C-alpha positions in Angstrom: 19.7 -80.1 7.4 20.9 -77.4 9.9 24.3 -79.1 9.5 24.1 -77.9 5.8 24.7 -74.3 6.1 24.9 -73.7 2.2 21.5 -75.4 1.9 19.8 -73.5 4.4 21.3 -70.2 3.1 20.2 -71.3 -0.4 16.8 -72.1 0.7 16.3 -68.7 2.6 17.5 -66.8 -0.5 14.9 -68.4 -2.6 12.1 -66.9 -0.5 12.4 -63.2 -1.8 12.6 -64.2 -5.5 9.6 -66.5 -4.9 7.6 -63.7 -3.2 8.4 -61.4 -6.3 7.4 -64.2 -8.7 4.1 -64.6 -6.8 3.0 -60.9 -6.3 4.6 -59.5 -9.7 3.4 -61.4 -12.7 5.1 -58.5 -14.9 8.5 -59.6 -13.6 8.1 -63.5 -14.0 9.7 -63.3 -17.5 12.7 -61.6 -16.0 12.9 -64.1 -13.3 12.8 -67.0 -15.4 15.3 -65.8 -18.0 17.7 -64.7 -15.2 17.6 -68.0 -13.4 18.4 -69.9 -16.6 21.2 -67.4 -17.2 22.6 -67.9 -13.7 22.9 -71.8 -14.0 26.5 -71.8 -15.5 27.9 -69.9 -12.5 26.9 -72.9 -10.1 29.6 -74.6 -11.7 32.3 -72.3 -10.3 31.9 -73.7 -6.9 35.5 -75.3 -7.1 37.1 -71.6 -7.3 35.4 -71.0 -3.9 35.8 -74.4 -2.2 37.6 -75.2 0.0 39.9 -72.2 -0.1 37.2 -69.7 0.9 34.6 -71.9 2.7 34.0 -75.6 3.5 30.2 -76.2 4.0 28.8 -79.8 3.9 27.2 -80.5 0.5 24.2 -82.9 -0.2 25.6 -86.4 -1.1 29.2 -84.7 -1.1 28.5 -83.7 -4.7 31.3 -81.0 -4.6 33.9 -83.7 -4.4 32.3 -85.8 -7.0 31.2 -83.4 -9.9 32.7 -80.2 -8.7 29.6 -78.5 -7.6 26.3 -79.4 -5.6 22.6 -78.9 -5.6 23.0 -76.1 -3.2 25.0 -74.2 -5.8 22.1 -74.4 -8.3 19.6 -73.2 -5.7 22.0 -70.5 -4.6 22.6 -68.8 -8.2 18.9 -69.4 -9.2 17.6 -67.8 -6.0 20.0 -65.0 -5.9 19.3 -64.1 -9.6 15.5 -64.2 -9.1 15.4 -61.5 -6.4 18.6 -59.5 -7.4 17.4 -58.9 -11.0 14.0 -57.8 -9.9 15.0 -56.0 -6.4 15.1 -52.4 -7.9 12.0 -52.8 -9.9 10.0 -53.9 -6.8 11.2 -51.1 -4.6 11.1 -48.4 -7.2 7.5 -49.5 -8.2 8.7 -49.9 -11.7 8.7 -52.6 -14.5 10.7 -53.5 -17.5 9.3 -52.4 -20.8 10.0 -54.9 -23.7 13.1 -54.4 -25.8 14.5 -56.1 -28.8 13.8 -59.8 -28.1 15.4 -61.1 -31.2 18.9 -59.9 -30.1 18.5 -60.9 -26.6 19.9 -64.5 -26.8 22.8 -63.5 -28.7 23.8 -60.7 -26.5 23.3 -62.8 -23.4 25.5 -65.5 -24.8 28.2 -63.1 -25.7 28.3 -61.4 -22.3 28.3 -64.7 -20.4 31.0 -66.0 -22.7 33.2 -62.8 -22.1 32.6 -63.1 -18.3 33.6 -66.7 -18.1 36.8 -65.8 -20.2 37.6 -63.2 -17.4 37.0 -65.7 -14.7 39.4 -68.2 -16.3 41.9 -65.3 -16.6 41.6 -64.4 -12.9 41.7 -67.9 -11.9 45.0 -68.4 -13.9 46.3 -65.2 -12.1 45.8 -66.8 -8.7 43.5 -64.2 -7.6 41.1 -65.5 -4.8 37.7 -65.9 -6.4 35.8 -64.4 -3.5 37.6 -61.2 -4.6 37.7 -61.8 -8.2 34.1 -62.5 -8.6 32.9 -59.0 -7.3 35.8 -57.3 -9.3 34.4 -59.0 -12.3 30.9 -58.0 -11.7 31.8 -54.5 -10.9 33.7 -54.2 -14.2 31.1 -55.8 -16.3 28.3 -53.9 -14.5 30.0 -50.6 -14.9 30.8 -51.4 -18.6 27.1 -51.9 -19.1 26.0 -48.7 -17.4 28.7 -46.8 -19.4 26.9 -48.0 -22.5 23.5 -47.7 -21.1 23.8 -44.6 -18.8 20.0 -45.0 -17.8 21.0 -48.1 -16.0 23.3 -46.4 -13.2 20.8 -45.7 -10.6 18.7 -48.8 -11.1 22.0 -50.8 -10.8 23.1 -49.0 -7.8 19.8 -49.4 -6.3 19.7 -52.9 -6.9 23.0 -53.4 -5.2 21.8 -51.7 -2.0 18.6 -53.6 -2.0 20.3 -57.0 -2.7 22.7 -56.3 -0.1 20.0 -55.6 2.5 18.2 -58.8 1.5 21.3 -60.9 1.6 22.3 -59.5 4.9 19.0 -60.3 6.4 19.3 -64.0 4.9 22.8 -64.2 6.6 21.4 -63.0 9.8 18.7 -65.7 9.8 21.4 -68.2 9.1 23.3 -67.1 12.0 20.2 -67.6 14.3 19.5 -71.1 12.8 23.2 -72.2 12.9 25.0 -70.4 15.6 28.7 -69.4 14.8 28.2 -70.6 11.2 30.6 -68.1 9.8 33.3 -69.4 12.1 32.7 -73.0 11.3 32.1 -73.1 7.6 33.9 -70.0 6.3 37.7 -69.6 6.3 37.3 -65.9 7.0 40.6 -65.7 9.2 42.6 -66.5 5.8 41.1 -63.3 4.2 40.1 -60.0 5.5 38.7 -61.2 8.7 36.3 -58.3 9.0 32.8 -58.7 10.0 29.7 -56.7 9.6 27.1 -57.7 12.3 28.9 -61.0 12.3 28.8 -61.5 8.6 32.1 -61.8 6.7 32.7 -58.5 4.5 33.5 -60.7 1.6 29.8 -62.1 1.6 28.4 -58.5 1.6 30.8 -57.4 -1.3 29.5 -60.4 -3.3 26.0 -59.6 -2.6 26.4 -55.8 -3.6 28.2 -56.6 -6.7 25.6 -59.5 -7.8 22.8 -57.0 -7.2 24.7 -54.4 -9.5 25.2 -56.6 -12.3 22.0 -58.6 -12.2 20.0 -55.4 -12.3 21.8 -54.1 -15.4 22.2 -57.6 -17.1 18.5 -58.2 -18.3 17.7 -54.7 -19.8 21.2 -54.6 -21.4 20.8 -57.8 -23.4 17.2 -57.3 -24.2 17.1 -53.5 -24.8 14.4 -53.2 -22.1 14.0 -49.9 -19.9 12.8 -49.4 -16.5 9.5 -47.5 -16.6 6.8 -46.6 -14.0 4.5 -49.4 -13.1 1.0 -48.7 -14.3 -1.6 -48.3 -11.6 -4.8 -50.4 -12.1 -8.0 -48.4 -12.9 -10.5 -48.1 -10.1 
């Protein structure tokens, strides 16, 4: 398995979300819905592979169907913890909003996002830059409409980046020189932070930014203080 860097990274990234799921029952509905909403993004792997990176995939599925099991694990794991990171560190929860409109809003936002992804791909912009740009624009647009989400979204970006950085450092311990072997960093910025390609950290930060804002925006939920149990 240690030759499959993407699989290892995906498994490592599943741990924080699993911990939140285990210790914060109030955030489980958020995790379940965000994991479901993230699944379509697994299908975008061909926009990154092999231009940006070239990891091994289980059963070579990326060359068979265009994405792999790793992609599903990665997007769901990232969604689970990035959407709840701010709530955990700030000791807050999400107060219920308008549930009846949530599915319609989510589908509309996802459709708009994939439309822009298609336009970015047609324009020939490398998706490792296009994706953070799209997430920043959509996240910023949400926060303009819902100004109460600015600080949570920025906080979520910071926490997600820290968690993702930790996961990458662990990956480097498990698979030495992994970012030299499986990433094509020399074709891009070729800038590293603690041995991690800068593109990875940009992707993490913008993922945390949009993920923190997405659920409360589509459901109308709001961040509120977590009630302390009575003695």
